[in-house]
DSSP file (Angstrom, degrees, kcal/mol; ACC not computed):
  #  RESIDUE AA STRUCTURE BP1 BP2  ACC     N-H-->O    O-->H-N    N-H-->O    O-->H-N    TCO  KAPPA ALPHA  PHI   PSI    X-CA   Y-CA   Z-CA
    1    1 A M              0   0    0      0, 0.0     2,-0.0     0, 0.0     0, 0.0   0.000 360.0 360.0 360.0 136.1   24.6  -40.4   39.4
    2    2 A S     >  -     0   0    0      1,-0.1     4,-1.8     4,-0.0     5,-0.2  -0.311 360.0-112.3 -75.0 162.0   22.5  -37.7   40.8
    3    3 A G  H  > S+     0   0    0      1,-0.2     4,-2.2     2,-0.2     5,-0.1   0.867 115.9  55.5 -61.5 -37.7   19.6  -38.4   43.2
    4    4 A D  H  > S+     0   0    0      1,-0.2     4,-2.5     2,-0.2    -1,-0.2   0.911 105.9  50.8 -63.3 -42.2   17.0  -37.4   40.6
    5    5 A A  H  > S+     0   0    0      1,-0.2     4,-2.4     2,-0.2    -1,-0.2   0.913 111.4  48.4 -62.1 -41.8   18.3  -39.8   38.0
    6    6 A G  H  X S+     0   0    0     -4,-1.8     4,-2.4     2,-0.2    -1,-0.2   0.886 110.3  51.7 -64.6 -38.4   18.2  -42.6   40.6
    7    7 A K  H  X S+     0   0    0     -4,-2.2     4,-2.2     2,-0.2    -2,-0.2   0.930 112.4  45.2 -63.5 -45.7   14.6  -41.6   41.6
    8    8 A W  H  X S+     0   0    0     -4,-2.5     4,-2.6     2,-0.2    -2,-0.2   0.882 111.7  52.1 -67.3 -37.7   13.4  -41.7   38.0
    9    9 A R  H  X S+     0   0    0     -4,-2.4     4,-2.5    -5,-0.2    -1,-0.2   0.928 110.7  48.3 -63.8 -43.2   15.2  -45.0   37.2
   10   10 A G  H  X S+     0   0    0     -4,-2.4     4,-2.4     1,-0.2    -2,-0.2   0.901 111.7  49.4 -62.6 -41.3   13.5  -46.6   40.3
   11   11 A L  H  X S+     0   0    0     -4,-2.2     4,-2.7     2,-0.2     5,-0.2   0.912 110.4  51.0 -64.1 -42.6   10.1  -45.2   39.2
   12   12 A Y  H  X S+     0   0    0     -4,-2.6     4,-2.7     2,-0.2     5,-0.2   0.940 111.5  46.9 -59.4 -48.5   10.6  -46.5   35.7
   13   13 A V  H  X S+     0   0    0     -4,-2.5     4,-2.4     1,-0.2     5,-0.2   0.920 113.3  49.4 -61.2 -43.8   11.5  -50.0   37.0
   14   14 A E  H  X S+     0   0    0     -4,-2.4     4,-2.3     1,-0.2    -2,-0.2   0.928 113.5  45.1 -61.5 -46.4    8.5  -50.0   39.3
   15   15 A L  H  X S+     0   0    0     -4,-2.7     4,-2.6     2,-0.2    -2,-0.2   0.882 112.9  50.4 -68.2 -38.1    6.1  -48.9   36.6
   16   16 A M  H  X S+     0   0    0     -4,-2.7     4,-2.8    -5,-0.2     5,-0.2   0.914 111.5  48.2 -65.9 -41.7    7.4  -51.4   34.1
   17   17 A A  H  X S+     0   0    0     -4,-2.4     4,-2.5    -5,-0.2     5,-0.2   0.925 112.6  48.9 -63.6 -43.3    7.2  -54.3   36.6
   18   18 A K  H  X S+     0   0    0     -4,-2.3     4,-2.7    -5,-0.2     5,-0.4   0.921 112.6  48.1 -61.8 -44.1    3.6  -53.2   37.4
   19   19 A F  H  X>S+     0   0    0     -4,-2.6     4,-2.6     1,-0.2     5,-1.0   0.945 113.3  46.9 -61.3 -48.6    2.6  -53.0   33.8
   20   20 A C  I  X>S+     0   0    0     -4,-2.8     6,-0.9     3,-0.2     5,-0.7   0.896 118.6  40.8 -62.4 -40.4    4.1  -56.4   32.9
   21   21 A L  I  <5S+     0   0    0     -4,-2.5    -1,-0.2    -5,-0.2    -2,-0.2   0.866 125.2  33.0 -78.1 -36.4    2.6  -58.1   35.9
   22   22 A E  I  <5S+     0   0    0     -4,-2.7    -3,-0.2    -5,-0.2    -2,-0.2   0.822 135.8  18.8 -91.9 -32.4   -0.9  -56.5   35.8
   23   23 A R  I  <5S+     0   0    0     -4,-2.6    -3,-0.2    -5,-0.4    -2,-0.1   0.560 120.9  53.2-115.5 -11.9   -1.4  -56.0   32.1
   24   24 A G  I ><<S-     0   0    0     -5,-1.0     3,-0.9    -4,-0.5     4,-0.5   0.625 121.7 -12.7 -92.4-115.9    1.0  -58.3   30.5
   25   25 A I  G > <S+     0   0    0     -5,-0.7     3,-1.6     1,-0.2    -4,-0.1   0.841 124.6  69.5 -59.9 -36.4    1.4  -62.0   31.1
   26   26 A H  G 3  S+     0   0    0     -6,-0.9    -1,-0.2     1,-0.3    -4,-0.1   0.854 100.6  46.3 -54.7 -38.2   -0.8  -61.9   34.2
   27   27 A R  G <  S+     0   0    0     -3,-0.9    -1,-0.3     2,-0.1     2,-0.3   0.572 105.8  72.3 -84.1  -8.0   -3.9  -61.2   32.2
   28   28 A Q  S <  S-     0   0    0     -3,-1.6     2,-0.3    -4,-0.5    -4,-0.0  -0.664  94.9 -98.3-101.0 159.5   -3.2  -63.9   29.7
   29   29 A E    >>  -     0   0    0     -2,-0.3     3,-1.4     1,-0.1     4,-1.0  -0.612  30.3-128.3 -74.2 137.6   -3.5  -67.6   30.2
   30   30 A F  H >> S+     0   0    0     -2,-0.3     4,-3.0     1,-0.3     3,-0.7   0.867 107.3  60.1 -54.0 -39.7   -0.1  -69.0   30.9
   31   31 A N  H 34 S+     0   0    0      1,-0.3    -1,-0.3     2,-0.2     5,-0.1   0.764 100.2  55.2 -64.5 -26.2   -0.5  -71.6   28.2
   32   32 A H  H <4 S+     0   0    0     -3,-1.4    -1,-0.3     1,-0.1     3,-0.2   0.780 115.1  38.8 -76.8 -25.9   -0.9  -68.9   25.5
   33   33 A V  H << S+     0   0    0     -4,-1.0     2,-0.6    -3,-0.7    -2,-0.2   0.903 131.9  23.2 -86.8 -48.3    2.4  -67.4   26.5
   34   34 A F  S  < S-     0   0    0     -4,-3.0    -1,-0.3    -5,-0.2     2,-0.1  -0.894  83.4-146.1-121.4  97.7    4.3  -70.6   27.1
   35   35 A T    >>  -     0   0    0     -2,-0.6     4,-1.4    -3,-0.2     3,-0.7  -0.404  13.7-131.8 -67.0 138.8    2.8  -73.5   25.2
   36   36 A M  H 3> S+     0   0    0      1,-0.3     4,-1.1     2,-0.2    -1,-0.1   0.834 104.7  60.4 -61.4 -34.0    3.2  -76.7   27.1
   37   37 A S  H 34 S+     0   0    0      1,-0.2    -1,-0.3     2,-0.2     4,-0.2   0.864 107.7  45.3 -63.9 -33.7    4.5  -78.6   24.1
   38   38 A R  H <4 S+     0   0    0     -3,-0.7     3,-0.5     1,-0.2    -1,-0.2   0.759 113.1  49.8 -80.0 -24.5    7.4  -76.2   23.9
   39   39 A L  H >< S+     0   0    0     -4,-1.4     3,-2.0     1,-0.2    -1,-0.2   0.583  86.2  88.8 -86.7 -10.1    8.1  -76.4   27.6
   40   40 A A  T 3< S+     0   0    0     -4,-1.1    -1,-0.2     1,-0.3    -2,-0.1   0.751  77.9  63.9 -62.1 -24.5    8.1  -80.2   27.6
   41   41 A G  T 3  S+     0   0    0     -3,-0.5     2,-0.3    -4,-0.2    -1,-0.3   0.575  91.5  81.3 -76.7  -8.0   11.8  -80.4   26.8
   42   42 A F  S <  S-     0   0    0     -3,-2.0    -3,-0.0     4,-0.0     0, 0.0  -0.747  77.4-128.2-100.5 145.8   12.7  -78.7   30.2
   43   43 A S     >  -     0   0    0     -2,-0.3     4,-2.5     1,-0.1     5,-0.2  -0.454  33.1-105.2 -79.2 162.5   12.9  -80.4   33.5
   44   44 A P  H  > S+     0   0    0      0, 0.0     4,-2.3     0, 0.0     5,-0.2   0.890 122.9  50.6 -56.1 -39.9   11.0  -78.9   36.4
   45   45 A S  H  > S+     0   0    0      2,-0.2     4,-2.0     1,-0.2     5,-0.1   0.869 109.5  50.5 -68.8 -34.4   14.2  -77.5   37.9
   46   46 A E  H  > S+     0   0    0      2,-0.2     4,-2.5     1,-0.2    -1,-0.2   0.907 110.8  49.2 -67.2 -41.1   15.1  -75.9   34.6
   47   47 A L  H  X S+     0   0    0     -4,-2.5     4,-2.7     2,-0.2     5,-0.3   0.909 109.7  51.6 -63.5 -41.7   11.7  -74.3   34.3
   48   48 A Q  H  X>S+     0   0    0     -4,-2.3     4,-2.8    -5,-0.2     5,-0.5   0.921 111.2  47.5 -61.1 -43.1   11.9  -72.9   37.8
   49   49 A L  H  X5S+     0   0    0     -4,-2.0     4,-1.6     3,-0.2    -2,-0.2   0.903 113.5  48.4 -65.0 -40.9   15.3  -71.4   37.0
   50   50 A L  H  <5S+     0   0    0     -4,-2.5    -2,-0.2     1,-0.2    -1,-0.2   0.908 121.4  33.9 -64.6 -42.7   14.0  -69.9   33.8
   51   51 A L  H  <5S+     0   0    0     -4,-2.7    -2,-0.2    -5,-0.2    -1,-0.2   0.820 133.5  24.3 -85.1 -32.6   10.9  -68.4   35.3
   52   52 A C  H  <5S-     0   0    0     -4,-2.8    -3,-0.2    -5,-0.3    -2,-0.2   0.598  94.7-139.8-111.6 -15.4   12.2  -67.4   38.8
   53   53 A G     << -     0   0    0     -4,-1.6     2,-0.6    -5,-0.5    -1,-0.2  -0.144  50.8 -36.3  77.7 178.0   15.9  -67.0   38.4
   54   54 A D        -     0   0    0      1,-0.2    -5,-0.0    -4,-0.1    -1,-0.0  -0.669  54.2-163.6 -77.8 117.0   18.6  -68.2   40.8
   55   55 A Q  S    S+     0   0    0     -2,-0.6    -1,-0.2     1,-0.3    -2,-0.0   0.595  83.3  29.9 -82.5 -11.4   17.1  -67.6   44.3
   56   56 A S  S    S-     0   0    0      2,-0.0    -1,-0.3    -3,-0.0    -3,-0.0  -0.443  78.6-179.8-144.6  68.7   20.4  -67.9   46.2
   57   57 A P        -     0   0    0      0, 0.0     2,-0.7     0, 0.0     0, 0.0  -0.328  24.6-135.5 -68.9 152.2   23.2  -66.7   43.9
   58   58 A S        -     0   0    0     -2,-0.0     2,-0.4     2,-0.0    -2,-0.0  -0.894  25.3-166.9-111.2 102.4   26.7  -66.8   45.3
   59   59 A W        -     0   0    0     -2,-0.7     2,-0.2     4,-0.0     3,-0.0  -0.723   4.4-156.4 -92.6 133.2   28.4  -63.5   44.3
   60   60 A T     >  -     0   0    0     -2,-0.4     4,-2.0     1,-0.1     5,-0.2  -0.631  32.7-108.8 -97.2 165.6   32.1  -63.0   44.6
   61   61 A R  H  > S+     0   0    0     -2,-0.2     4,-2.4     1,-0.2     5,-0.2   0.906 122.0  52.6 -57.8 -41.8   33.7  -59.6   45.0
   62   62 A E  H  > S+     0   0    0      1,-0.2     4,-2.6     2,-0.2    -1,-0.2   0.874 105.2  54.6 -65.1 -38.2   35.1  -60.0   41.4
   63   63 A D  H  > S+     0   0    0      2,-0.2     4,-2.3     1,-0.2    -1,-0.2   0.933 110.7  45.9 -58.2 -46.5   31.6  -60.8   40.1
   64   64 A I  H  X S+     0   0    0     -4,-2.0     4,-2.6     2,-0.2    -2,-0.2   0.912 113.1  48.6 -66.3 -43.4   30.2  -57.5   41.6
   65   65 A L  H  X S+     0   0    0     -4,-2.4     4,-2.6     2,-0.2    -1,-0.2   0.910 111.8  49.6 -63.8 -41.8   33.1  -55.4   40.4
   66   66 A N  H  X S+     0   0    0     -4,-2.6     4,-2.1     2,-0.2    -2,-0.2   0.907 111.7  48.8 -63.5 -41.6   32.8  -56.9   36.8
   67   67 A Y  H  X S+     0   0    0     -4,-2.3     4,-2.7    -5,-0.2     5,-0.3   0.934 112.1  48.9 -62.4 -45.8   29.1  -56.2   36.8
   68   68 A W  H  X>S+     0   0    0     -4,-2.6     4,-2.9     1,-0.2     5,-1.2   0.922 109.4  52.0 -61.2 -44.0   29.7  -52.6   38.0
   69   69 A R  H  <5S+     0   0    0     -4,-2.6     4,-0.4     1,-0.2    -1,-0.2   0.908 115.9  40.5 -60.0 -42.4   32.3  -52.0   35.4
   70   70 A R  H  <5S+     0   0    0     -4,-2.1    -1,-0.2    -5,-0.2    -2,-0.2   0.873 124.8  35.7 -73.4 -37.0   30.0  -53.2   32.6
   71   71 A S  H  <5S+     0   0    0     -4,-2.7    -2,-0.2    -5,-0.2    -3,-0.2   0.859 130.0  18.2 -89.1 -38.6   26.9  -51.5   33.9
   72   72 A W  T  <5S+     0   0    0     -4,-2.9    -3,-0.2    -5,-0.3     2,-0.2   0.669  91.1 102.5-114.7 -21.3   27.8  -48.2   35.5
   73   73 A A      < -     0   0    0     -5,-1.2    -4,-0.0    -4,-0.4     0, 0.0  -0.438  64.1-134.2 -71.2 137.2   31.2  -47.2   34.3
   74   74 A T     >  -     0   0    0     -2,-0.2     4,-2.7     1,-0.1     5,-0.2  -0.443  31.5-102.6 -78.0 162.8   31.4  -44.6   31.6
   75   75 A P  H  > S+     0   0    0      0, 0.0     4,-2.1     0, 0.0     5,-0.2   0.884 123.6  52.2 -55.3 -37.5   33.7  -45.2   28.7
   76   76 A A  H  > S+     0   0    0      1,-0.2     4,-2.1     2,-0.2     5,-0.1   0.923 112.3  42.9 -66.0 -43.7   36.2  -42.7   30.2
   77   77 A T  H  > S+     0   0    0      2,-0.2     4,-2.3     1,-0.2    -1,-0.2   0.841 111.6  55.4 -72.9 -30.9   36.2  -44.5   33.6
   78   78 A A  H  X S+     0   0    0     -4,-2.7     4,-1.3     2,-0.2     6,-0.2   0.919 110.3  45.7 -65.1 -41.8   36.3  -47.9   32.0
   79   79 A R  H  X>S+     0   0    0     -4,-2.1     5,-1.1    -5,-0.2     4,-0.7   0.906 113.2  50.4 -65.3 -41.0   39.5  -46.9   30.0
   80   80 A A  H  <5S+     0   0    0     -4,-2.1     3,-0.5     1,-0.2    -2,-0.2   0.885 108.6  51.8 -65.3 -37.9   41.0  -45.4   33.1
   81   81 A S  H  <5S+     0   0    0     -4,-2.3    -1,-0.2     1,-0.2    -2,-0.2   0.788 116.0  39.3 -73.7 -25.1   40.4  -48.5   35.2
   82   82 A N  H  <5S-     0   0    0     -4,-1.3    -1,-0.2    -3,-0.2    -2,-0.2   0.391 110.9-117.0-104.7   5.0   42.0  -50.8   32.7
   83   83 A G  T  <5S+     0   0    0     -4,-0.7    -3,-0.2    -3,-0.5     2,-0.1   0.475  70.2 130.1  82.3   1.1   44.9  -48.5   31.8
   84   84 A S      < -     0   0    0     -5,-1.1     2,-0.3    -6,-0.2    -1,-0.3  -0.449  38.9-158.2 -85.9 163.1   43.9  -48.0   28.1
   85   85 A S        -     0   0    0     -2,-0.1    -9,-0.0    -3,-0.1    -1,-0.0  -0.847  28.6-116.0-133.5 172.1   43.6  -44.7   26.4
   86   86 A T              0   0    0     -2,-0.3    -2,-0.0     1,-0.2    -1,-0.0   0.580 360.0 360.0 -85.5  -9.3   41.9  -43.3   23.4
   87   87 A C              0   0    0      0, 0.0    -1,-0.2     0, 0.0    -3,-0.0   0.447 360.0 360.0 -92.1 360.0   45.2  -42.4   21.6
């Protein structure tokens, strides 16, 4: 990936996060977005995981390689890495 593409992707992510936090849920009352009656079925730890994600994930080398293969590999490199071909 070229440097320009990475710069634009980073800018997009930054602007989307800013929009979501400043103009999205942040400006609404939490209860209008997530009604308490619908959240009642979750435990506090489940809600924390849903809203905040896993704060200390344990990544293995294989996890990272699998993520990279799915996220960044082009169809040609994905075929090359698993030995398959288009024919």
